[in-house]
C-alpha positions in Angstrom: -34.2 -58.3 71.9 -32.0 -59.2 68.9 -28.4 -58.1 68.3 -26.3 -59.1 65.3 -28.5 -62.1 64.7 -28.4 -63.5 68.2 -31.7 -63.8 70.1 -31.2 -62.2 73.6 -34.2 -64.1 75.0 -32.5 -67.5 74.8 -33.1 -69.8 77.8 -30.9 -68.8 80.7 -29.9 -72.5 81.0 -28.2 -72.4 77.7 -24.7 -73.9 78.0 -23.3 -73.4 74.5 -23.3 -70.7 71.9 -21.7 -72.0 68.7 -22.3 -69.5 65.8 -19.0 -69.9 64.0 -18.7 -69.2 60.3 -21.6 -66.9 59.8 -22.1 -63.3 58.7 -22.9 -61.9 62.2 -21.7 -58.4 62.9 -22.0 -55.3 65.1 -20.2 -54.3 68.3 -19.8 -57.4 70.4 -19.6 -55.2 73.5 -23.2 -54.1 72.9 -24.5 -57.7 73.5 -25.3 -58.5 77.1 -24.0 -61.9 78.1 -24.9 -61.5 81.8 -28.2 -63.5 81.5 -26.3 -66.7 80.4 -25.4 -67.9 83.9 -24.9 -71.5 82.7 -22.9 -70.7 79.6 -19.8 -72.9 79.3 -18.6 -72.4 75.7 -18.8 -69.5 73.3 -17.6 -69.9 69.7 -18.2 -66.8 67.5 -15.2 -67.3 65.2 -15.1 -66.2 61.6 -17.8 -63.4 61.8 -17.7 -59.6 61.5 -17.9 -58.6 65.2 -16.2 -55.4 66.0 -15.3 -53.4 69.1 -13.7 -54.6 72.4 -14.2 -57.7 74.4 -17.5 -57.4 76.2 -17.3 -57.0 80.0 -20.6 -58.9 80.4 -18.9 -62.0 79.0 -16.7 -62.2 82.1 -19.9 -62.5 84.3 -20.4 -66.0 82.9 -18.5 -67.8 85.6 -19.0 -71.2 84.2 -17.2 -70.5 80.9 -14.4 -73.0 80.0 -13.9 -72.0 76.4 -14.0 -68.8 74.3 -13.3 -68.6 70.6 -13.6 -65.2 69.0 -11.0 -65.7 66.2 -11.2 -64.0 62.8 -13.4 -61.1 63.7 -12.6 -57.3 63.9 -12.0 -57.0 67.6 -9.6 -54.4 68.9 -8.2 -53.1 72.2 -6.4 -54.8 75.0 -7.1 -57.9 77.1 -8.5 -56.8 80.3 -7.8 -58.2 83.8 -11.5 -58.8 84.0 -10.9 -62.1 82.2 -9.4 -63.5 85.4 -13.0 -63.5 86.7 -13.5 -66.7 84.7 -12.0 -69.3 87.1 -12.6 -72.3 84.8 -11.4 -70.9 81.5 -9.1 -73.4 79.8 -9.4 -72.5 76.1 -9.0 -69.0 74.7 -8.7 -68.2 71.0 -8.5 -64.6 69.9 -6.5 -65.2 66.7 -6.8 -62.9 63.7 -8.1 -59.7 65.4 -6.2 -56.5 66.2 -5.5 -56.7 69.9 -2.6 -54.7 71.3 -0.1 -54.8 74.3 1.2 -58.4 74.2 3.2 -58.0 77.4 0.1 -57.0 79.4 -1.9 -59.8 77.8 0.7 -62.4 78.7 1.0 -61.1 82.3 -2.7 -61.3 82.8 -3.4 -64.6 81.1 -0.4 -66.3 82.8 -2.4 -66.0 86.1 -5.1 -68.3 84.8 -4.5 -71.5 86.6 -6.6 -73.7 84.3 -5.6 -72.2 81.0 -4.3 -75.0 78.7 -4.9 -73.6 75.2 -3.9 -70.1 74.2 -4.3 -69.0 70.5 -3.3 -65.4 69.9 -1.9 -65.5 66.4 -2.1 -62.5 64.1 -2.5 -59.8 66.8 0.0 -57.5 68.5 1.6 -56.5 65.2 5.2 -55.3 65.3 5.5 -55.5 69.1 8.3 -57.1 71.0 8.1 -60.6 72.5 8.8 -60.0 76.2 12.2 -61.5 77.1 11.5 -61.8 80.9 8.9 -61.2 83.5 6.3 -63.8 82.5 5.6 -66.5 85.0 2.7 -68.8 85.5 1.0 -70.7 82.7 1.7 -73.8 84.6 -1.0 -75.9 82.9 -0.5 -74.4 79.4 -0.2 -77.0 76.6 -0.7 -75.0 73.5 0.8 -71.5 72.8 0.3 -69.9 69.4 1.8 -66.4 68.7 2.4 -66.9 65.0 2.0 -64.2 62.4 2.3 -61.3 64.8 5.5 -59.9 63.2 7.0 -59.9 66.7 10.6 -58.8 67.4 12.9 -60.2 70.0 14.3 -63.6 70.7 12.9 -66.9 71.9 12.2 -66.0 75.5 13.7 -68.0 78.3 10.5 -68.0 80.4 9.2 -70.6 78.0 11.6 -73.1 79.7 9.4 -73.0 82.9 6.3 -74.0 81.0 7.0 -77.7 81.3 3.5 -78.8 80.2 3.9 -77.2 76.8 3.2 -79.6 73.9 2.9 -77.1 71.1 4.7 -73.8 70.4 3.9 -71.8 67.3 6.1 -68.7 66.8 6.2 -68.8 63.0 5.9 -65.8 60.8 7.5 -63.3 63.1 10.8 -61.3 63.2 12.4 -63.4 65.9 16.2 -63.3 65.7 19.1 -64.9 67.6 19.9 -68.6 67.9 17.6 -71.5 68.7 18.2 -72.2 72.4 19.3 -75.6 73.5 17.2 -75.4 76.7 14.2 -76.3 74.6 15.2 -79.9 75.2 14.0 -79.5 78.8 10.3 -79.2 77.7 9.4 -82.9 78.2 6.1 -82.9 76.4 6.9 -80.7 73.4 6.3 -82.4 70.1 5.1 -79.5 67.8 7.6 -76.7 67.3 7.0 -74.2 64.6 9.7 -71.5 64.3 9.5 -71.1 60.5 9.6 -67.7 58.7 11.7 -65.8 61.2 15.3 -64.4 61.3 16.9 -67.1 63.3 20.6 -67.7 62.8 23.3 -70.1 63.9 23.0 -73.9 63.6 20.4 -76.5 64.4 21.4 -77.3 68.0 22.0 -80.9 68.8 20.1 -80.4 72.0 16.9 -79.9 70.0 17.2 -83.5 68.8 16.9 -84.6 72.4 13.3 -83.4 72.9 11.9 -86.3 74.9 8.5 -86.4 73.1 10.2 -86.5 69.7 12.9 -88.9 70.7 10.9 -91.8 72.1 7.4 -93.2 71.4 7.0 -94.0 75.1 7.1 -90.3 76.1 4.9 -89.3 73.2 2.3 -92.0 74.1 2.1 -90.5 77.6 0.9 -87.2 76.4 -2.6 -86.8 77.7 -5.5 -87.5 75.4 -7.8 -85.0 77.1 -10.0 -83.4 74.4 -9.7 -79.7 73.7 -12.7 -77.7 75.0 -13.3 -76.7 71.4 -11.6 -78.3 68.3 -8.2 -76.7 67.4 -8.1 -75.9 63.7 -4.8 -75.7 61.8 -5.0 -73.8 58.5 -2.4 -74.6 55.9 -1.8 -72.4 52.9 -2.7 -75.0 50.2 -4.9 -77.5 51.9 -8.2 -77.8 53.6 -8.5 -76.9 57.3 -7.3 -79.6 59.7 -9.4 -80.0 62.8 -8.1 -81.7 65.9 -10.2 -82.6 69.0 -7.3 -83.7 71.2 -3.5 -83.0 71.4 -2.6 -86.6 70.7 -4.1 -86.4 67.2 -1.8 -83.6 66.0 1.3 -85.0 64.1 4.7 -84.4 65.8 6.5 -81.8 63.8 9.6 -79.6 63.7 9.5 -76.6 61.3 12.6 -74.4 61.0 12.1 -73.4 57.4 12.7 -69.9 56.0 15.3 -68.7 58.5 19.0 -68.0 58.2 20.2 -71.3 59.8 23.5 -72.7 58.6 26.1 -75.5 59.3 25.6 -79.2 59.0 22.3 -81.0 59.8 23.5 -82.9 62.9 23.6 -86.7 62.5 21.7 -86.8 65.8 18.6 -85.7 63.8 18.0 -89.5 63.6 17.2 -89.6 67.3 13.8 -87.9 66.7 12.1 -91.2 66.1 8.6 -89.9 66.8 8.6 -87.1 64.3 6.2 -87.2 61.4 7.1 -83.9 59.6 10.5 -82.2 59.3 10.9 -78.9 57.5 14.4 -77.4 57.1 14.0 -75.7 53.7 15.1 -72.2 52.7 18.1 -71.9 55.0 21.8 -72.2 54.5 22.4 -75.8 55.7 25.5 -77.3 54.2 27.2 -80.7 54.2 25.5 -83.9 53.4 22.1 -85.3 54.1 22.6 -87.4 57.2 21.8 -91.1 56.5 20.5 -91.2 60.1 17.3 -89.6 58.8 16.4 -93.2 57.7 15.9 -93.9 61.5 12.8 -91.7 61.4 10.5 -94.5 60.5 7.3 -92.4 61.2 8.4 -89.6 58.9 5.8 -88.5 56.4 7.1 -85.2 55.2 10.8 -84.2 54.6 11.5 -80.7 53.2 15.2 -79.9 52.6 15.0 -77.7 49.5 16.8 -74.4 49.0 19.8 -75.0 51.0 23.5 -75.7 50.3 23.5 -79.4 50.8 26.0 -81.5 48.7 26.9 -85.1 48.2 24.4 -87.9 47.4 21.0 -88.5 48.7 21.3 -91.5 51.1 19.8 -94.6 49.5 18.7 -95.7 53.0 15.9 -93.1 52.8 14.0 -95.6 50.7 13.1 -97.6 53.8 10.9 -94.7 55.0 7.7 -96.4 54.1 5.4 -93.6 55.3 7.2 -90.8 53.5 4.7 -89.1 51.2 6.4 -85.7 50.7 10.1 -85.3 49.9 11.8 -82.3 48.4 15.5 -81.6 48.0 15.2 -79.1 45.2 17.9 -76.3 44.7 20.8 -77.8 46.6 24.2 -79.1 45.2 23.4 -82.8 45.4 24.9 -85.4 43.1 23.6 -88.8 42.1 25.0 -91.2 39.5 21.6 -92.4 38.3 20.1 -88.9 37.8 23.1 -87.8 36.0 22.2 -90.3 33.4 18.7 -89.0 33.1 16.9 -91.4 35.4 14.7 -90.9 38.4 14.1 -93.4 41.3 10.4 -94.1 41.9 9.8 -95.5 45.3 6.4 -96.8 46.3 5.7 -99.0 49.3 8.1 -102.0 49.0 8.9 -101.5 45.3 11.7 -99.5 43.7 11.7 -98.8 40.0 14.2 -96.8 37.9 12.5 -95.0 35.0 13.7 -92.5 32.4 13.1 -88.9 33.4 11.3 -88.0 30.2 8.6 -90.5 31.0 7.6 -88.5 34.1 7.5 -85.0 32.6 4.0 -85.1 31.3 2.5 -86.8 34.4 1.8 -83.9 36.8 -0.1 -86.3 39.2 2.8 -88.4 40.0 6.4 -87.6 40.5 8.3 -85.3 42.9 11.0 -83.6 40.8 13.8 -82.0 42.8 16.2 -79.9 40.7 19.7 -79.4 42.1 22.9 -78.4 40.3 23.4 -76.9 36.9 23.3 -80.3 35.2 19.6 -80.6 36.1 20.1 -83.4 38.5 16.8 -84.9 39.7 16.1 -87.3 42.4 12.6 -88.4 43.4 10.8 -90.5 46.0 7.1 -90.9 45.2 4.3 -92.3 47.3 1.0 -90.6 46.9 1.1 -86.9 46.4 1.8 -84.4 43.7 5.1 -82.6 43.9 7.1 -79.9 42.3 8.2 -80.0 38.7 10.8 -77.3 38.3 13.4 -76.2 35.7 16.9 -75.5 36.8 16.7 -71.8 35.9 16.3 -69.9 39.1 16.6 -66.2 39.8 19.0 -65.1 42.5 16.3 -63.2 44.4 13.8 -66.2 44.5 14.4 -66.8 48.2 13.6 -63.2 49.2 10.6 -63.0 47.0 9.2 -66.3 48.4 9.9 -65.3 52.0 8.1 -61.9 51.5 5.2 -63.7 50.1 5.0 -65.9 53.2 5.2 -62.9 55.5 2.2 -61.4 53.9 -1.1 -62.1 55.8 -2.9 -64.6 53.6 -6.4 -65.7 54.4 -8.0 -68.6 52.6 -10.4 -66.2 51.0 -7.7 -63.9 49.8 -7.6 -65.3 46.3 -6.3 -62.1 44.9 -3.2 -62.2 47.0 -2.6 -65.8 46.1 -2.9 -65.1 42.4 -0.5 -62.2 42.7 2.0 -64.5 44.5 1.7 -67.1 41.7 2.4 -64.5 39.1 5.6 -63.6 40.8 6.7 -67.2 41.1 5.7 -67.8 37.5 8.3 -65.3 36.3 11.0 -67.8 37.5 10.3 -70.0 34.5 9.0 -73.1 36.2 7.2 -75.8 34.2 4.6 -75.9 37.0 4.7 -74.8 40.6 3.3 -76.7 43.6 4.1 -75.0 46.8 5.4 -77.6 49.3 5.7 -75.3 52.3 2.7 -75.0 54.5 1.8 -71.8 56.1 0.2 -72.8 59.5 -1.8 -71.0 62.1 -4.2 -72.1 64.7 -7.6 -70.7 65.4 
């Protein structure tokens, strides 16, 4: 028997079904998995399967990993999934499942579950504030892109094995809780594209895994049951086979955060990517950022920062992405029409006009009305922008990010670029990544 391109008469000793990235379709619940008694991993992601989760799948008692992301599945997550005692990896991202509270209550009872990827489901529901317990072995939790309401729930504090939290692209409000510092293994925190307010809590700079290399090095290197794929907006898919290979990151961009960037930010010495753009941070750029010697990406654009860019940032030899566009920064060199070009151990001051025709080189960051530009260039192409900027740019850009953008949604991306183009840029290279797991 064949269904949706899968041969039902496969050997009952089959341990893996990996049919990701095909054009398979039909109701998945019509397929009988009960004959696959030795099945350990199922990966049917990025297909056209519809319907509900098949009950017969839960008869495969040896299953350790299920990935059904980016299909057309609907319904609720059934308690029958608890019949899989060895399940440690579950990815149902980019479907249309409902009832998040029930799903979390059920899945939290899975004693071996380490990776839970549920992004872009449960649309417009509320993130449960209390009542979730368990998840004692969970390392990866992804609920990005669900347009969830509520606040960052306190029950996360009890999940002390968490290494990754992705709550980006939701409607989460309130303040960033200081108790996040008590998650000893957390080194990837994505809270971007929400409605968070208040300041950047000093407690967040004390995350042990981001503060010391020793703690980060102790994060287990156990491989994922299936590779975790992170999909940025403007780059190829990034595939990771183990937690230790994912770069330490803090992303708070596109919120309503305000106040000074705390000088204690320099304590996060393990961090490789720091995104604070499109908020209302004021004050100066802390020179302590130069302590972040592993930093590769620093995004501070579209804030209310003032003063000068610390010259000490030039010692960040791994920095390959730097953007401070649209602040109120001052710099004596750039006032005179110069940019600072930093590459490796060399520093060269060059006239700004020499860089304007070279779109492969120099990160231009426009600030006040005098067109002040400061750059730090290593390897990548950056934004070249004029200082004319419409008042509503931030809201337009945020709305564009809240839209559900697939890699194959070229029409949506073209439409977004048309809107941005109306702001009279010379060119536009979007420096903010839109991330989700699958």
